[in-house]
Backbone as CSV, one residue per row, in Angstrom:
resi,resn,N_x,N_y,N_z,CA_x,CA_y,CA_z,C_x,C_y,C_z
1,TYR,0.845,-1.188,-0.003,-0.008,-0.001,0.005,0.873,1.235,0.007
2,LEU,0.660,2.103,-0.934,1.419,3.342,-1.050,0.563,4.516,-0.619
3,LEU,1.111,5.300,0.223,0.406,6.493,0.659,0.940,7.657,-0.169
4,LYS,0.054,8.254,-0.917,0.464,9.410,-1.738,0.111,10.694,-1.004
5,VAL,1.080,11.536,-0.896,0.861,12.828,-0.262,0.990,13.929,-1.324
6,VAL,-0.022,14.710,-1.392,-0.030,15.822,-2.362,0.259,17.095,-1.599
7,LEU,1.307,17.769,-2.012,1.682,19.013,-1.382,1.272,20.163,-2.292
8,PHE,0.574,21.109,-1.716,0.201,22.288,-2.461,1.081,23.449,-2.013
9,MET,1.515,24.203,-2.930,2.377,25.338,-2.614,1.618,26.595,-3.001
10,LEU,1.435,27.451,-2.053,0.772,28.712,-2.302,1.861,29.776,-2.521
11,LEU,1.801,30.387,-3.642,2.797,31.399,-4.015,2.100,32.740,-4.084
12,SER,2.578,33.668,-3.268,1.916,34.984,-3.223,2.183,35.732,-4.557
13,SER,1.325,36.633,-4.885,1.487,37.407,-6.099,2.701,38.320,-5.993
14,PHE,3.063,38.705,-4.771,4.268,39.537,-4.571,5.543,38.759,-4.982
15,VAL,5.606,37.514,-4.569,6.754,36.682,-4.871,6.813,36.419,-6.379
16,LYS,5.700,36.063,-6.978,5.666,35.803,-8.409,6.052,37.048,-9.203
17,ARG,5.560,38.214,-8.748,5.907,39.468,-9.410,7.415,39.747,-9.336
18,LYS,8.026,39.506,-8.170,9.480,39.698,-8.021,10.270,38.754,-8.954
19,ILE,9.824,37.519,-9.060,10.501,36.566,-9.926,10.374,36.980,-11.391
20,TYR,9.203,37.342,-11.820,8.995,37.807,-13.197,9.785,39.066,-13.481
21,GLU,9.797,39.961,-12.518,10.529,41.228,-12.692,12.027,40.974,-12.875
22,ARG,12.571,40.096,-12.091,13.975,39.769,-12.210,14.294,39.119,-13.551
23,LEU,13.434,38.234,-13.996,13.619,37.553,-15.273,13.567,38.554,-16.436
24,LEU,12.650,39.495,-16.364,12.529,40.487,-17.435,13.708,41.456,-17.437
25,ASN,14.146,41.908,-16.253,15.202,42.891,-16.173,16.587,42.284,-16.481
26,GLU,16.871,41.104,-15.926,18.197,40.494,-16.056,18.310,39.646,-17.311
27,GLY,17.227,38.982,-17.714,17.271,38.121,-18.879,17.814,36.712,-18.576
28,LEU,18.195,36.481,-17.341,18.716,35.177,-16.930,18.383,34.969,-15.469
29,PHE,18.002,33.749,-15.140,17.782,33.406,-13.744,18.599,32.174,-13.432
30,LEU,19.354,32.226,-12.339,20.222,31.139,-11.934,19.815,30.709,-10.538
31,VAL,19.610,29.427,-10.334,19.229,28.887,-9.012,20.025,27.624,-8.744
32,PRO,20.727,27.554,-7.595,21.392,26.292,-7.191,20.340,25.229,-6.863
33,THR,20.718,23.968,-6.890,19.770,22.885,-6.662,19.488,22.633,-5.208
34,ARG,20.115,23.317,-4.266,19.811,23.127,-2.856,18.568,23.927,-2.531
35,PHE,17.418,23.340,-2.780,16.127,24.085,-2.704,15.748,24.443,-1.280
36,ARG,15.958,23.550,-0.358,15.414,23.773,0.985,16.277,24.697,1.850
37,LEU,17.526,24.811,1.498,18.431,25.526,2.376,18.635,26.993,2.010
38,ASP,18.535,27.311,0.753,18.963,28.635,0.304,17.821,29.557,-0.036
39,THR,18.105,30.830,0.112,17.275,31.846,-0.537,18.207,32.591,-1.451
40,TYR,17.762,32.816,-2.643,18.676,33.359,-3.654,18.454,34.830,-3.929
41,TYR,17.239,35.238,-4.041,16.981,36.595,-4.506,16.051,37.313,-3.552
42,HIS,16.549,38.202,-2.790,15.751,39.037,-1.859,14.848,38.192,-0.958
43,GLY,15.373,37.144,-0.396,14.620,36.359,0.548,13.613,35.398,-0.051
44,ILE,13.595,35.262,-1.380,12.691,34.325,-2.022,13.350,32.948,-2.055
45,SER,12.669,31.949,-1.547,13.182,30.605,-1.498,13.460,30.042,-2.869
46,ASN,14.500,29.235,-2.986,14.842,28.626,-4.276,13.721,27.722,-4.792
47,ILE,12.988,27.095,-3.901,11.940,26.210,-4.371,10.798,26.982,-5.019
48,PHE,10.523,28.205,-4.529,9.526,29.036,-5.200,9.965,29.421,-6.602
49,VAL,11.233,29.812,-6.715,11.754,30.190,-8.023,11.744,28.983,-8.950
50,TYR,12.151,27.838,-8.463,12.190,26.629,-9.294,10.778,26.257,-9.798
51,LYS,9.840,26.261,-8.914,8.453,25.882,-9.316,7.877,26.893,-10.278
52,THR,8.142,28.163,-10.073,7.642,29.202,-11.009,8.265,29.019,-12.367
53,MET,9.575,28.771,-12.395,10.249,28.611,-13.683,9.829,27.323,-14.369
54,ARG,9.541,26.254,-13.645,9.036,25.035,-14.245,7.695,25.268,-14.916
55,SER,6.882,26.115,-14.255,5.601,26.440,-14.828,5.767,27.214,-16.140
56,LEU,6.682,28.180,-16.115,6.936,28.949,-17.348,7.556,28.032,-18.437
57,LYS,8.384,27.082,-18.026,8.982,26.162,-19.001,7.926,25.305,-19.637
58,SER,6.937,24.845,-18.877,5.893,24.002,-19.440,5.050,24.739,-20.464
59,ARG,5.006,26.071,-20.323,4.285,26.880,-21.309,5.189,27.396,-22.405
60,LYS,6.458,26.898,-22.408,7.460,27.257,-23.409,7.779,28.760,-23.431
61,LEU,7.813,29.331,-22.223,8.129,30.757,-22.107,9.563,30.982,-21.699
62,VAL,10.248,29.963,-21.227,11.672,30.050,-20.879,12.396,28.801,-21.369
63,ASN,13.696,28.961,-21.581,14.570,27.829,-21.892,15.320,27.477,-20.640
64,GLU,15.451,26.171,-20.377,16.130,25.699,-19.164,17.425,24.994,-19.533
65,ILE,18.482,25.324,-18.791,19.770,24.659,-18.943,20.206,24.229,-17.551
66,PHE,20.626,22.968,-17.418,21.126,22.450,-16.157,22.579,22.128,-16.289
67,SER,23.419,22.762,-15.461,24.848,22.497,-15.518,25.469,22.761,-14.164
68,TRP,26.299,21.828,-13.722,27.052,21.958,-12.479,26.136,22.272,-11.290
69,ASN,25.092,21.501,-11.134,24.120,21.637,-10.044,23.455,23.005,-9.950
70,LYS,23.296,23.646,-11.077,22.585,24.908,-11.134,21.636,24.869,-12.318
71,TYR,20.490,25.528,-12.122,19.524,25.685,-13.197,19.656,27.126,-13.716
72,TYR,19.689,27.224,-15.054,19.728,28.525,-15.703,18.469,28.652,-16.559
73,TRP,17.768,29.749,-16.465,16.588,29.972,-17.276,16.739,31.277,-18.042
74,THR,16.415,31.279,-19.308,16.398,32.478,-20.121,15.029,32.551,-20.804
75,PRO,14.456,33.746,-20.918,13.143,33.863,-21.570,13.242,33.704,-23.071
76,THR,12.255,33.107,-23.654,12.142,33.016,-25.128,11.466,34.311,-25.629
77,GLY,11.333,34.439,-26.926,10.609,35.592,-27.479,9.174,35.664,-26.987
78,LYS,8.544,34.499,-26.947,7.168,34.402,-26.447,7.128,34.751,-24.964
79,GLY,8.176,34.353,-24.216,8.259,34.651,-22.786,8.414,36.138,-22.518
80,ILE,9.202,36.803,-23.345,9.391,38.245,-23.177,8.098,38.960,-23.441
81,ARG,7.362,38.537,-24.497,6.046,39.154,-24.765,5.100,38.929,-23.585
82,PHE,5.119,37.713,-23.021,4.252,37.403,-21.896,4.598,38.294,-20.672
83,LEU,5.887,38.465,-20.391,6.298,39.284,-19.250,5.947,40.748,-19.462
84,LYS,6.162,41.258,-20.677,5.790,42.654,-20.971,4.300,42.843,-20.837
85,ASN,3.518,41.871,-21.278,2.074,41.918,-21.137,1.661,41.877,-19.669
86,TYR,2.337,41.071,-18.879,2.071,40.902,-17.446,2.280,42.226,-16.723
87,PHE,3.332,42.930,-17.104,3.637,44.254,-16.463,3.015,45.437,-17.196
88,LEU,2.223,45.144,-18.222,1.517,46.174,-19.005,2.477,47.161,-19.641
89,LEU,3.579,46.651,-20.188,4.563,47.485,-20.883,4.226,47.505,-22.367
90,LYS,4.700,48.564,-23.042,4.473,48.651,-24.480,5.359,47.647,-25.176
91,LYS,4.898,47.168,-26.323,5.663,46.194,-27.096,6.736,46.833,-27.866
């Protein structure tokens, strides 16, 4: 008998906005794989960044590269349009 536990993660709009803002301004997001121990960007946990980026990757809005125990994400053209639309910026 296997007990399956489903964990739900609630991500505040403030945290999501900070992650999107960083991705749009910098053009690259880097996160080490130690999810539970570290906070990378202004007190935002690595696991929040990872889950947000995985969501964007599933919608093909970012490209993911994994190298040397770090994840690198860069926005695609579609991702840049999405982020500009999210922040209501002109195209």
